[in-house]
C-alpha positions in Angstrom: 54.1 -20.3 -159.2 52.3 -23.2 -157.7 50.4 -23.5 -160.6 53.1 -24.0 -163.2 54.7 -26.5 -160.6 51.7 -28.4 -160.4 51.4 -28.4 -164.4 55.0 -29.7 -164.9 54.3 -32.3 -162.4 51.3 -33.4 -164.5 52.7 -33.1 -167.7 56.0 -35.3 -166.5 53.5 -37.9 -164.8 51.7 -38.3 -168.0 55.1 -38.8 -170.2 56.2 -41.5 -167.7 53.1 -43.4 -167.8 52.8 -43.2 -171.8 56.6 -44.6 -171.9 55.6 -47.1 -169.3 52.3 -48.5 -170.6 51.9 -47.0 -174.1 48.5 -47.4 -176.0 49.3 -49.1 -179.6 48.3 -52.7 -179.0 45.1 -54.5 -180.6 43.3 -53.7 -177.2 44.3 -50.0 -177.3 47.3 -50.5 -174.6 50.7 -52.1 -174.8 52.9 -52.6 -171.8 56.6 -51.8 -171.1 58.0 -54.2 -168.5 61.8 -54.1 -167.7 62.0 -57.6 -165.7 61.2 -61.2 -166.4 58.7 -63.3 -165.0 59.5 -65.8 -162.1 58.7 -69.5 -162.4 59.2 -72.2 -159.8 58.7 -75.8 -160.6 57.4 -78.2 -157.8 59.6 -80.9 -159.1 62.0 -80.9 -162.3 61.5 -84.7 -162.5 58.9 -86.7 -163.2 58.9 -90.6 -163.1 55.9 -92.4 -164.7 54.9 -94.8 -167.3 53.0 -95.2 -170.8 49.2 -94.7 -170.3 49.6 -92.7 -166.9 48.4 -89.2 -166.2 51.5 -86.8 -165.0 50.7 -83.4 -163.4 53.0 -80.2 -164.3 53.0 -78.3 -161.1 54.5 -74.5 -160.2 54.3 -71.5 -159.4 54.5 -68.3 -161.6 54.6 -64.8 -160.7 55.5 -61.2 -162.2 55.2 -57.5 -160.7 52.9 -56.6 -163.4 51.1 -59.6 -164.4 51.6 -63.1 -165.7 50.1 -63.1 -169.6 50.3 -67.0 -170.4 52.2 -70.1 -169.6 53.1 -72.2 -172.6 53.5 -76.2 -172.2 55.6 -77.3 -175.0 56.6 -81.1 -176.0 57.0 -82.0 -179.8 57.2 -85.8 -179.2 53.8 -86.0 -177.4 52.1 -83.1 -179.9 51.5 -80.9 -176.7 51.9 -77.1 -177.6 49.1 -75.7 -175.4 49.0 -71.9 -174.0 47.4 -71.1 -171.0 45.8 -67.3 -170.9 46.0 -66.0 -167.4 46.0 -62.1 -167.6 44.3 -59.7 -170.0 44.5 -55.9 -169.9 41.5 -55.9 -167.9 42.4 -58.4 -165.5 45.8 -58.7 -164.1 47.1 -61.9 -162.0 50.4 -61.5 -160.5 50.7 -64.9 -159.1 49.5 -68.1 -160.6 49.4 -71.7 -159.7 50.0 -74.1 -162.3 48.5 -77.4 -162.1 48.7 -79.2 -165.7 47.1 -82.7 -166.1 48.5 -84.6 -168.9 48.2 -88.5 -170.2 51.2 -90.1 -171.5 50.7 -91.7 -174.8 50.4 -95.4 -174.5 53.2 -95.5 -177.4 55.5 -93.5 -175.8 59.1 -95.2 -176.1 60.9 -96.0 -172.7 63.2 -92.9 -172.8 63.8 -89.7 -171.2 61.5 -86.8 -172.6 61.7 -83.0 -171.7 58.8 -80.7 -171.3 59.5 -77.0 -171.7 57.1 -74.3 -169.7 57.5 -70.9 -170.7 55.9 -68.0 -168.6 55.2 -64.8 -170.4 54.4 -61.2 -168.5 52.3 -58.6 -169.9 55.3 -57.3 -171.8 56.0 -60.6 -173.4 59.1 -60.9 -171.5 59.3 -64.8 -170.6 61.3 -67.4 -168.7 61.8 -71.0 -169.4 61.9 -74.0 -167.4 61.9 -77.5 -167.9 60.8 -80.8 -166.7 62.4 -83.9 -167.3 59.9 -87.3 -167.6 61.7 -90.8 -166.8 59.6 -93.6 -168.3 60.7 -95.7 -165.2 57.8 -94.9 -162.7 57.0 -97.6 -160.0 53.4 -97.8 -158.8 53.5 -101.3 -157.6 54.1 -101.6 -153.8 56.9 -103.9 -152.3 55.9 -107.2 -150.7 56.1 -108.0 -147.2 55.5 -111.6 -146.3 56.0 -111.5 -142.6 56.1 -115.2 -141.3 57.3 -114.6 -137.9 55.7 -113.9 -135.3 52.0 -114.5 -136.0 49.7 -112.5 -134.6 48.1 -113.3 -131.5 51.2 -115.3 -130.5 51.6 -116.0 -126.6 54.4 -117.0 -124.8 55.0 -117.7 -121.3 57.2 -115.2 -119.5 59.0 -117.7 -117.5 62.4 -116.0 -118.1 63.3 -113.4 -121.0 61.4 -114.4 -124.2 62.8 -114.7 -127.5 60.6 -113.6 -130.2 61.9 -114.7 -133.4 61.1 -112.3 -136.5 61.4 -113.6 -139.9 60.2 -111.7 -143.0 60.7 -112.3 -146.8 61.1 -108.7 -148.6 60.8 -108.0 -152.1 60.1 -105.4 -155.2 59.6 -105.6 -158.6 61.9 -102.6 -159.3 64.1 -102.2 -156.3 63.7 -102.1 -152.3 64.0 -99.2 -150.2 64.0 -99.6 -146.7 62.9 -101.8 -143.8 61.7 -101.0 -140.4 61.0 -103.3 -137.7 59.9 -102.0 -134.0 58.3 -102.4 -130.9 58.4 -99.1 -128.8 57.6 -100.4 -125.3 60.7 -102.2 -125.3 63.1 -99.8 -127.1 63.3 -102.3 -130.1 64.0 -100.4 -133.6 65.8 -102.0 -136.2 66.1 -100.9 -140.0 68.3 -101.5 -143.1 68.5 -99.2 -146.2 68.7 -100.8 -149.7 69.0 -97.6 -151.4 71.7 -98.1 -154.1 72.0 -101.3 -153.7 69.8 -102.4 -156.3 68.5 -105.4 -154.5 65.0 -106.9 -155.3 64.6 -109.2 -152.6 65.9 -109.9 -149.0 65.5 -112.4 -146.2 65.1 -110.7 -142.8 65.9 -112.5 -139.6 66.1 -111.1 -136.1 65.5 -112.2 -132.5 63.8 -109.5 -130.3 63.7 -110.0 -126.5 60.6 -109.5 -124.3 61.5 -109.1 -120.4 60.2 -111.8 -118.2 57.0 -109.9 -117.1 53.2 -110.2 -118.5 52.3 -107.7 -121.3 51.4 -107.0 -124.7 53.7 -106.2 -127.2 52.6 -104.4 -130.3 55.4 -105.1 -133.0 55.2 -102.8 -136.4 56.8 -103.4 -139.5 57.1 -101.3 -142.5 58.8 -101.8 -146.2 59.0 -99.2 -148.8 60.4 -99.6 -152.3 62.7 -97.1 -153.6 59.9 -95.0 -155.6 58.4 -94.7 -151.7 55.6 -97.1 -152.0 54.8 -98.3 -148.7 53.2 -101.5 -146.9 52.9 -102.4 -143.5 52.1 -104.9 -140.9 51.5 -105.3 -137.0 51.8 -108.3 -134.8 50.5 -108.5 -131.2 52.7 -110.8 -129.3 51.1 -111.7 -125.6 53.6 -112.6 -122.6 51.0 -114.6 -120.3 50.5 -117.8 -118.6 47.0 -117.7 -119.7 45.5 -117.0 -123.3 43.5 -114.2 -123.4 41.3 -115.6 -126.5 40.7 -119.2 -128.1 39.3 -119.9 -131.5 37.8 -123.1 -133.1 39.6 -124.0 -136.3 37.4 -126.1 -138.6 40.3 -125.9 -141.4 43.3 -127.7 -142.3 45.7 -125.3 -143.9 47.2 -122.3 -142.8 45.9 -120.5 -146.2 42.4 -121.2 -145.0 43.1 -119.3 -142.0 43.9 -116.3 -143.7 42.2 -116.3 -146.9 38.8 -115.3 -145.4 37.6 -111.8 -144.7 36.6 -112.7 -141.6 35.4 -115.5 -139.2 38.0 -117.9 -139.6 38.8 -119.2 -137.1 35.8 -118.8 -135.0 36.4 -117.2 -131.3 35.0 -118.8 -128.5 34.3 -118.0 -124.9 36.5 -117.7 -122.1 34.5 -119.0 -118.9 37.7 -118.8 -116.4 41.4 -118.6 -116.7 42.4 -121.2 -118.9 39.3 -122.5 -119.4 37.1 -122.0 -122.7 33.9 -123.0 -124.3 32.9 -123.3 -127.8 29.3 -123.9 -129.3 29.7 -124.9 -132.6 27.3 -126.2 -135.7 28.5 -129.2 -137.5 27.4 -129.1 -141.1 27.5 -132.9 -141.5 29.1 -136.1 -139.6 32.8 -136.4 -139.1 33.6 -132.4 -138.8 37.3 -132.0 -137.5 38.2 -129.4 -135.2 41.2 -127.9 -133.4 41.7 -125.2 -130.9 44.5 -122.4 -131.3 45.2 -119.0 -129.5 46.6 -117.2 -132.7 44.5 -116.3 -135.8 46.8 -117.0 -138.7 48.6 -120.0 -137.9 48.4 -123.5 -136.3 51.8 -122.7 -134.6 53.1 -122.5 -132.1 50.1 -123.5 -130.0 47.5 -126.0 -131.5 45.5 -127.9 -129.1 43.8 -131.3 -130.3 43.5 -134.8 -129.1 46.8 -136.2 -127.4 47.3 -139.4 -129.8 48.7 -141.1 -126.2 45.6 -140.4 -124.5 42.6 -139.7 -126.5 40.9 -138.4 -123.3 43.2 -135.6 -122.8 44.5 -132.7 -125.0 47.9 -131.7 -126.3 49.5 -128.6 -127.3 51.6 -129.7 -130.3 51.0 -128.5 -133.7 53.0 -131.5 -135.3 51.1 -134.1 -133.2 47.7 -132.9 -132.0 45.0 -135.0 -133.6 41.6 -133.3 -134.4 38.4 -133.7 -132.1 36.2 -135.4 -134.3 32.1 -134.4 -134.1 30.3 -137.7 -135.1 26.9 -136.1 -136.7 25.2 -132.9 -137.9 24.1 -130.3 -135.7 24.9 -128.0 -132.7 28.2 -129.2 -130.3 29.3 -127.7 -126.9 32.9 -128.5 -126.3 34.5 -127.4 -122.8 38.3 -126.8 -122.5 40.5 -126.8 -119.4 44.1 -125.7 -121.0 45.5 -126.0 -117.4 44.7 -129.9 -116.8 44.7 -130.7 -120.9 41.0 -131.9 -120.7 38.2 -131.5 -122.8 34.2 -132.6 -123.0 31.9 -132.8 -126.0 28.3 -132.9 -125.8 25.6 -132.3 -128.9 22.7 -130.2 -128.0 19.3 -128.5 -130.0 18.9 -124.9 -129.2 15.4 -123.9 -128.0 16.0 -120.1 -128.3 14.4 -117.7 -130.5 15.1 -117.4 -134.5 13.9 -114.9 -137.0 10.8 -115.1 -138.8 9.6 -112.3 -141.0 6.1 -111.0 -141.2 4.9 -110.1 -144.6 1.2 -109.7 -144.4 -0.1 -106.1 -144.4 -2.9 -105.5 -141.9 -6.3 -105.0 -143.2 -7.2 -102.2 -141.1 -6.2 -98.3 -141.2 -4.1 -98.8 -138.4 -1.3 -100.1 -140.1 2.1 -99.4 -138.4 5.2 -99.6 -140.5 7.0 -101.9 -138.0 4.7 -104.8 -138.7 6.1 -105.2 -141.9 9.4 -107.3 -141.4 10.4 -109.1 -144.6 13.4 -111.6 -145.4 16.7 -111.2 -143.8 19.2 -110.0 -146.1 22.3 -108.3 -146.6 22.2 -104.4 -146.6 25.5 -102.1 -147.4 27.4 -101.4 -150.6 30.2 -103.2 -152.2 28.5 -105.6 -154.4 28.8 -105.4 -157.9 25.9 -108.0 -158.9 23.8 -105.8 -157.0 23.9 -102.0 -158.2 20.7 -101.1 -156.5 22.0 -102.1 -153.1 23.4 -99.3 -151.8 22.4 -99.5 -148.0 18.9 -99.7 -149.5 16.5 -102.1 -147.6 13.9 -102.2 -150.4 16.8 -104.0 -152.3 18.4 -106.1 -149.4 20.3 -109.0 -150.7 18.2 -111.8 -149.5 19.8 -114.8 -147.6 18.9 -118.3 -148.3 18.0 -119.8 -145.2 19.0 -123.5 -144.3 15.9 -125.7 -144.7 17.0 -127.8 -142.2 18.1 -125.0 -139.7 16.3 -122.2 -138.8 19.2 -120.2 -137.2 21.3 -120.6 -140.3 21.6 -118.3 -143.4 23.7 -118.4 -146.6 24.7 -116.2 -149.8 27.4 -116.1 -152.0 27.9 -113.2 -154.1 30.9 -110.7 -155.3 32.4 -108.1 -153.2 34.8 -105.1 -154.7 36.2 -101.9 -153.6 35.2 -100.2 -150.0 32.9 -103.1 -148.8 30.4 -102.2 -145.7 27.3 -104.6 -144.4 25.0 -105.2 -141.9 22.5 -107.7 -141.7 18.9 -106.3 -142.2 15.2 -107.5 -142.8 14.0 -106.3 -146.4 11.5 -103.5 -146.5 9.5 -102.3 -149.9 9.5 -98.5 -148.5 13.2 -98.6 -147.5 12.3 -98.7 -144.0 14.6 -100.4 -141.1 12.3 -102.6 -139.2 14.0 -105.0 -136.5 15.6 -107.2 -135.8 19.0 -106.3 -137.4 22.8 -107.8 -136.9 25.7 -105.6 -137.0 29.2 -106.4 -135.6 31.4 -106.3 -132.7 34.1 -104.5 -134.8 34.1 -102.7 -137.9 37.7 -103.9 -139.4 38.3 -106.9 -137.5 34.6 -108.7 -136.4 34.5 -111.8 -134.1 30.8 -111.8 -133.2 27.5 -110.3 -134.7 25.5 -108.2 -132.6 21.6 -108.1 -132.2 20.2 -104.7 -132.7 23.7 -103.1 -131.9 27.3 -102.8 -132.9 29.1 -101.6 -135.9 28.5 -101.9 -139.7 31.6 -103.9 -141.0 33.9 -102.2 -143.3 36.5 -103.9 -145.2 38.4 -103.5 -148.4 38.4 -106.0 -151.4 41.0 -104.7 -153.8 39.9 -107.4 -156.6 36.7 -108.4 -157.3 36.2 -111.7 -155.4 33.3 -114.2 -155.0 32.6 -114.8 -151.4 30.1 -117.2 -149.3 28.8 -115.4 -146.2 27.2 -117.6 -143.6 25.5 -116.2 -140.4 24.1 -118.3 -137.3 21.7 -116.2 -135.5 21.8 -118.5 -132.3 25.6 -118.5 -132.5 25.9 -115.0 -133.1 28.7 -115.8 -135.6 29.2 -115.1 -139.0 32.0 -115.7 -141.7 32.7 -114.7 -145.3 35.1 -117.1 -147.0 36.4 -116.9 -150.9 34.9 -119.5 -153.1 36.8 -121.2 -155.5 
């Protein structure tokens, strides 16, 4: 009896599996499936523009196996089958990532892409993706005019900080946020649904009557989610932490450089600063500011009513004029509003290459020090310069000043560099100069510091100036 029961079970099982799987397709096997596959789109809408690549994304699944996925849009001549499973290899879940470039001549209207998923029994399910030709890939513009970065205000009482920004976008603004967490300041505006292309933002934040640093953050998004941000440091102090020498006349010149303008000077005591500076010719005009991006609200120069004294007034302060070419030392006492100017000749060490090979066999690699240059990346005119000392971009040395070096060259993309002597075998001889900061350098550091690392989004021609006596460098655009 047990044998008969076993035989009956075996026969029943064979009949069941024959009904389920079959054996009459091209591969000797057919599939009988009683359920549809499942397909879940990551997004049913795509916003794009002509010539841009879009991605169709989703997850297909089936309890037996996903056979294939078809993507179809007749307008763009797309009819693509993606084979997933075969009789020999079953895939029950498949992540779809399909990239497709929108034709350059696509009309500005809505399109529909149909995605159909088939299982091994050729049952299918379809979903559609709507493609809109209204994509926004241009970031909004945040023109933050007040406060200027590094603004210092005396905390004689509660301090009003005027915030003024011009907000704009090519299609539609999304939202704006201004905040400073230490004083619980938070202000936001939503523009969604308004169709606004521009907005003038004004607000007065209040700082407490106490010494401190305040870090304001500003964030602007458009309706497509493109975001830009700015930060501003505001100091509440009776004494400036930093002071800068400005040898330019406009705020555009203060902000168009990569770094080095204005030039940071040395604080020697409370309210007292000393600047060492090289005047490239007679008649150089200089002023002093504690903020880096503007001549307001503080600007120290000669008092027009008393040329022996300083005045802190961006409207009336006259520049200090340096009579001749050469090095100057300028001392400032901002408490008593006095200053002194003297010229001097430096007598410290300056860089000299050593490029002769020794005749004997005791040659040491560090005995060869080539001409000083720029080593790094981001210089399209110098494709071989990718942190290669054997291809250092050689500086031009000032024929009248052994401490001064210059180079005019293009920069683009991720730009990083140091000042390093050339070496024919790619060694790294000393001396070299790096910087006190990667992203906001103010001084060079002999045989120390960090590689400068900046972004130049559009190819631009800059002049690099380096003074090894002052340990200062600047990178300014060339017209």
